[in-house]
N, C-alpha and C positions, 0 to 999 in steps of 0.2 A: 661228459658229455657229446656227443657229435652231431654238427649240425648239416646236415647231408645235402650237397650241392650236385645238382642234372649233369656238369658241365665238366668237373674235376672226377678225372679217374679213376683217383688216388677215394674219392667215396663209393664210387662204383667197386673197388675191389675189396675195402674192409668192411663195404655191406652185404657181398655175401662169403666174406671171410673170414669168420670171428676170430680164428685165429693171429691173422696177423693185425684186426686189430687190437686186441691183448698183447701183442710182442710192440705195437709202437706207442702205447700208454705204459710198457715196461722199460722203455728205451731211458738213454741217459737224457732227451730232452727232456722228459718228465720229469723224473727221477735221479739224484747226484749218481746213486747207487745203482742205475741199468747195468743192467746187462751188455747192450748194446746199442751202436750209436744207428743215430739214424742211417749217415755213409752205410754201415756196414747192411742196414735190411733193404739198402735204395740197390746195394750190391749182388745181394742175394737174390731179391725178386724180380730182378730186372726192371725196376721204376727208376724213373730220371729224381733225382736226390733233390734238385729246386723245388719239384713237383711236389715231392713229398715234406718237404721243409715250408713251404707254402701252406700246404692243406695240412697241417700241425699248428701253425700260427693262425689262419683263420679259420679251418673248420672243427676237428679237434680238439680240446680244452679237458682238463684233470677236474675234477672237486675239489674243494678243499677238502674235505672228509674223507676221501680218498688219497689224497694226498699224505696227511695227516698217518691212517692209519699205515700206509705204507711204510711208511718213517718211521711209526712205534714198531710197525712187525721188522721192520731193520737193525733199531736199536737191541730193541730183543733177542734175535739169535746173537748180535756179535756180542753186546754184553755178555752172553750165555757161552759161545764160544771163548774169549776169553776168558770169563769165571773158570772153564774144565781146563784150557791150558795151563792158568795159573794152579790149580789144585791138581794136576797131575802132573807136574814140575815140581810139589814138595812134596805127593806126597812117593816120588822118584828118588827125591833127596833122603826124605829120612828111610825108605828103601834100600838104599843105595851104603846107608850109614850103621843099619841095621846089619846087612848082608858084612859090611868090611869088619863092624868088629865081633860076628859071628866066626868068622874067618881068621880073627886075633884068637879066638879067644880059646876053639879048639884046638890051634897053633899051640897054646900055649905063653902065648905072648904079653899077655894079657891077663888078670883074674878080676871077675866082679863078684861082689858083694850085695847086700840084699837091697842097701842106702840105694845102690846106682842101680840097678833091677828096677826097685820103685820109683826114681827120678827120672826112669826113659820111658816108665809105662804113665806119669802123667804128661811130660810131653805132646806123649804121640795121642792120648787123649783133650788135649788143649789142644795141637793143632786138627784134628778130626773137628771139633764141637766147635772151631773158628770156623771151619771149611764150611761145616751145615749152617751157622750164621749168620754169611756170606748167603750162601744160596737163598736161602728163605728174606732175607734184607733186598735182594734181587728180585725175585717174587712178589713181593710185597710192592715194590715199586712199580712195577712192570704193571701189575694188580691196581695199581692206583688211580695210575695215568690212564689205561683201556677204559677201567667204569668211568672215567670222565671224573672220578672227584677230585682231581687236582688241576684242571681244564681251568683256565682263568681268573685262578684263585689271585688276591694278591694282600700280603702280610702289613700292616702299615702299624710300623712300631710305636710311632709319635702319637698324639694326639692331632687330629687336624684341628687348629687353631683361626678364630675368629675371621673374621674381614675389617680392617683397622681403616680407619674415615684416614683417606689424604689430604693433608694440609697443604697449600698452594702458598713455597717457599717465599715466592715473586708476588704479591698482590700487587693489584696497578687501581 
Protein backbone atom coordinates (compact mmCIF):
# COMPACT_ATOMS: atom_id res chain seq x y z
CA UNK A 1 0.00 0.00 0.00
CA UNK A 2 1.30 3.43 -0.88
CA UNK A 3 0.19 6.72 0.64
CA UNK A 4 1.70 9.42 -1.56
CA UNK A 5 2.63 12.77 -0.03
CA UNK A 6 3.26 15.87 -2.14
CA UNK A 7 6.30 17.05 -0.14
CA UNK A 8 8.08 13.66 0.02
CA UNK A 9 10.79 13.40 -2.65
CA UNK A 10 10.78 9.60 -2.44
CA UNK A 11 7.01 9.52 -3.07
CA UNK A 12 7.50 11.64 -6.16
CA UNK A 13 10.30 9.34 -7.36
CA UNK A 14 8.36 6.08 -6.86
CA UNK A 15 5.25 7.56 -8.47
CA UNK A 16 7.07 7.82 -11.79
CA UNK A 17 9.47 4.89 -11.34
CA UNK A 18 7.61 1.59 -10.72
CA UNK A 19 10.88 -0.39 -10.73
CA UNK A 20 12.11 1.64 -7.76
CA UNK A 21 8.81 1.05 -5.98
CA UNK A 22 9.11 -2.72 -6.48
CA UNK A 23 12.77 -2.61 -5.48
CA UNK A 24 11.84 -0.98 -2.17
CA UNK A 25 9.08 -3.57 -1.60
CA UNK A 26 11.63 -6.36 -2.20
CA UNK A 27 14.17 -4.84 0.18
CA UNK A 28 15.24 -6.34 3.50
CA UNK A 29 13.13 -3.73 5.29
CA UNK A 30 9.92 -5.48 4.20
CA UNK A 31 10.99 -9.12 3.84
CA UNK A 32 13.83 -10.81 5.74
CA UNK A 33 15.11 -12.60 2.62
CA UNK A 34 15.21 -9.38 0.58
CA UNK A 35 17.93 -8.93 -2.01
CA UNK A 36 19.24 -5.55 -0.85
CA UNK A 37 18.99 -3.13 2.04
CA UNK A 38 17.61 0.38 2.06
CA UNK A 39 21.18 1.64 2.42
CA UNK A 40 22.20 -0.07 -0.84
CA UNK A 41 19.13 1.34 -2.62
CA UNK A 42 19.91 4.85 -1.35
CA UNK A 43 23.54 4.60 -2.48
CA UNK A 44 22.67 3.37 -5.97
CA UNK A 45 19.84 5.85 -6.56
CA UNK A 46 21.56 8.80 -4.85
CA UNK A 47 18.69 9.34 -2.42
CA UNK A 48 19.16 10.30 1.20
CA UNK A 49 19.06 7.19 3.40
CA UNK A 50 17.17 8.90 6.23
CA UNK A 51 14.58 10.24 3.77
CA UNK A 52 14.14 6.75 2.30
CA UNK A 53 13.80 5.18 5.75
CA UNK A 54 11.29 7.85 6.80
CA UNK A 55 9.36 7.21 3.57
CA UNK A 56 9.02 3.46 4.16
CA UNK A 57 7.97 4.01 7.77
CA UNK A 58 5.29 6.61 7.00
CA UNK A 59 4.20 6.30 3.36
CA UNK A 60 4.87 2.81 2.00
CA UNK A 61 3.44 -0.33 3.63
CA UNK A 62 3.16 -3.99 2.68
CA UNK A 63 -0.16 -5.84 2.91
CA UNK A 64 -0.31 -8.98 5.00
CA UNK A 65 -1.45 -11.00 1.97
CA UNK A 66 1.51 -9.78 -0.09
CA UNK A 67 3.89 -10.54 2.78
CA UNK A 68 2.43 -14.03 3.24
CA UNK A 69 2.67 -14.71 -0.49
CA UNK A 70 6.30 -13.57 -0.63
CA UNK A 71 7.21 -15.70 2.37
CA UNK A 72 5.44 -18.78 0.91
CA UNK A 73 7.20 -18.38 -2.41
CA UNK A 74 10.52 -18.03 -0.60
CA UNK A 75 9.82 -21.11 1.56
CA UNK A 76 8.80 -23.08 -1.52
CA UNK A 77 11.99 -22.18 -3.37
CA UNK A 78 14.11 -22.94 -0.33
CA UNK A 79 12.47 -26.35 0.18
CA UNK A 80 12.87 -27.16 -3.50
CA UNK A 81 16.56 -26.21 -3.48
CA UNK A 82 17.26 -28.33 -0.40
CA UNK A 83 15.33 -31.30 -1.82
CA UNK A 84 17.26 -31.08 -5.08
CA UNK A 85 20.56 -30.83 -3.17
CA UNK A 86 19.72 -33.89 -1.08
CA UNK A 87 18.57 -35.86 -4.10
CA UNK A 88 21.73 -34.99 -6.03
CA UNK A 89 23.92 -36.02 -3.10
CA UNK A 90 22.11 -39.35 -2.71
CA UNK A 91 22.16 -40.10 -6.44
CA UNK A 92 25.84 -39.15 -6.66
CA UNK A 93 26.70 -41.41 -3.71
CA UNK A 94 24.83 -44.38 -5.16
CA UNK A 95 26.30 -43.76 -8.61
CA UNK A 96 29.86 -43.54 -7.25
CA UNK A 97 29.43 -46.80 -5.31
CA UNK A 98 28.13 -48.49 -8.47
CA UNK A 99 31.09 -47.18 -10.50
CA UNK A 100 33.60 -48.44 -7.90
CA UNK A 101 31.89 -51.82 -7.81
CA UNK A 102 31.82 -52.07 -11.61
CA UNK A 103 35.54 -51.19 -11.76
CA UNK A 104 36.41 -53.90 -9.23
CA UNK A 105 34.17 -56.38 -11.02
CA UNK A 106 35.87 -55.71 -14.35
CA UNK A 107 39.34 -56.03 -12.81
CA UNK A 108 38.38 -59.34 -11.18
CA UNK A 109 38.84 -58.20 -7.57
CA UNK A 110 35.26 -59.16 -6.68
CA UNK A 111 32.67 -61.55 -7.99
CA UNK A 112 28.93 -60.94 -7.99
CA UNK A 113 26.19 -63.54 -7.90
CA UNK A 114 22.51 -63.09 -8.81
CA UNK A 115 21.32 -62.51 -5.22
CA UNK A 116 23.68 -59.55 -4.88
CA UNK A 117 22.50 -58.08 -8.19
CA UNK A 118 18.86 -58.43 -7.13
CA UNK A 119 19.60 -56.79 -3.78
CA UNK A 120 21.43 -53.90 -5.47
CA UNK A 121 18.54 -53.28 -7.85
CA UNK A 122 16.09 -53.32 -4.91
CA UNK A 123 18.18 -50.74 -3.03
CA UNK A 124 18.28 -48.47 -6.07
CA UNK A 125 14.52 -48.77 -6.68
CA UNK A 126 13.81 -48.05 -3.00
CA UNK A 127 16.00 -44.97 -3.08
CA UNK A 128 14.31 -43.64 -6.23
CA UNK A 129 10.81 -44.23 -4.83
CA UNK A 130 11.71 -42.45 -1.58
CA UNK A 131 12.96 -39.44 -3.53
CA UNK A 132 9.71 -39.32 -5.52
CA UNK A 133 7.63 -39.67 -2.35
CA UNK A 134 9.49 -36.80 -0.68
CA UNK A 135 9.00 -34.61 -3.74
CA UNK A 136 5.26 -35.36 -3.81
CA UNK A 137 4.92 -34.69 -0.08
CA UNK A 138 6.61 -31.30 -0.52
CA UNK A 139 4.35 -30.43 -3.44
CA UNK A 140 1.22 -31.43 -1.48
CA UNK A 141 2.29 -29.41 1.56
CA UNK A 142 2.99 -26.27 -0.48
CA UNK A 143 -0.24 -26.70 -2.44
CA UNK A 144 -2.25 -26.96 0.80
CA UNK A 145 -0.76 -23.73 2.14
CA UNK A 146 -1.13 -21.84 -1.14
CA UNK A 147 -4.74 -22.92 -1.59
CA UNK A 148 -5.61 -21.69 1.90
CA UNK A 149 -6.70 -25.05 3.28
CA UNK A 150 -4.19 -24.91 6.14
CA UNK A 151 -4.47 -21.20 6.97
CA UNK A 152 -5.79 -20.49 10.45
CA UNK A 153 -6.63 -24.09 11.14
CA UNK A 154 -6.71 -25.22 14.76
CA UNK A 155 -6.88 -28.76 16.00
CA UNK A 156 -8.34 -29.41 19.42
CA UNK A 157 -7.28 -32.77 20.78
CA UNK A 158 -9.37 -32.64 23.93
CA UNK A 159 -13.00 -31.55 24.24
CA UNK A 160 -13.59 -28.16 25.74
CA UNK A 161 -14.77 -28.33 29.34
CA UNK A 162 -17.87 -26.54 30.50
CA UNK A 163 -17.17 -23.66 32.89
CA UNK A 164 -17.39 -24.66 36.54
CA UNK A 165 -18.99 -22.59 39.26
CA UNK A 166 -16.46 -20.70 41.33
CA UNK A 167 -17.12 -20.81 45.03
CA UNK A 168 -15.61 -18.14 47.25
CA UNK A 169 -13.23 -19.84 49.66
CA UNK A 170 -13.53 -17.10 52.28
CA UNK A 171 -17.20 -16.03 52.55
CA UNK A 172 -18.03 -13.17 54.97
